[in-house]
C-alpha positions as CSV (number, residue, x, y, z in Angstrom):
1,M,-5.0,-6.9,-12.5
2,S,-5.4,-3.5,-11.2
3,S,-4.7,-2.1,-7.9
4,R,-8.4,-1.0,-7.9
5,D,-9.1,-4.7,-7.9
6,L,-7.0,-5.6,-5.1
7,V,-8.7,-3.0,-3.1
8,T,-12.1,-4.6,-2.3
9,R,-14.6,-3.2,0.8
10,E,-13.5,-7.1,2.1
11,S,-10.1,-6.1,2.3
12,I,-10.5,-3.2,3.9
13,D,-12.5,-4.9,6.5
14,D,-9.9,-7.5,6.6
15,L,-7.3,-4.7,7.1
16,C,-9.4,-2.8,10.0
17,S,-10.0,-6.0,11.6
18,L,-6.4,-7.5,11.9
19,A,-5.1,-4.0,13.0
20,G,-8.1,-3.7,15.6
21,L,-9.3,-0.7,13.5
22,P,-12.7,-0.1,15.4
23,L,-13.4,2.3,11.9
24,P,-17.3,2.9,11.3
25,P,-18.6,1.6,7.4
26,D,-18.2,5.0,6.0
27,R,-15.0,5.7,6.8
28,R,-14.0,2.9,5.8
29,A,-16.1,2.8,2.5
30,R,-13.7,6.3,1.9
31,L,-10.2,4.6,2.3
32,A,-11.0,2.9,-0.8
33,P,-10.1,5.3,-3.4
34,I,-6.7,6.2,-1.4
35,L,-5.4,2.7,-0.5
36,S,-6.1,2.4,-4.3
37,S,-4.4,5.3,-5.5
38,L,-1.4,4.3,-2.7
39,L,-0.8,0.9,-4.1
40,T,-0.9,2.4,-7.7
41,A,1.8,4.7,-7.3
42,A,3.9,1.9,-5.0
43,N,3.6,-0.5,-8.2
44,D,4.8,2.3,-10.4
45,L,7.4,3.4,-8.1
46,S,8.5,-0.6,-7.6
47,R,8.5,-0.6,-12.3
48,K,10.7,2.3,-12.3
49,M,13.2,1.6,-9.7
50,A,13.5,-2.5,-11.4
51,D,14.6,-1.4,-14.2
52,A,18.7,-1.5,-15.1
53,K,19.8,2.3,-14.9
54,Y,18.2,2.2,-11.2
55,R,19.8,-1.3,-9.8
56,S,23.2,0.2,-8.1
57,V,20.5,2.1,-6.5
58,V,20.1,0.8,-2.9
59,P,18.0,2.4,0.4
60,I,19.7,3.8,3.2
61,L,18.4,1.6,6.2
62,R,19.6,1.8,9.4
63,F,18.6,0.0,12.2
64,P,18.2,1.6,15.7
65,E,20.7,0.6,18.5
66,R,19.1,-1.1,21.4
């Protein structure tokens, strides 16, 4: 399944509804190619980082103190 199959008009409508974003239909339609390309890039990076030579690389994460 490609990332284009994952980002559908229905999935964008669901995301907007869950996030409480009142975007008009024309703006929602323009989100599909943007979200598809972001998803493709994220999947490419995930596959790259799963390679054995990157296993020792750990993201730096710091939680803010409360």
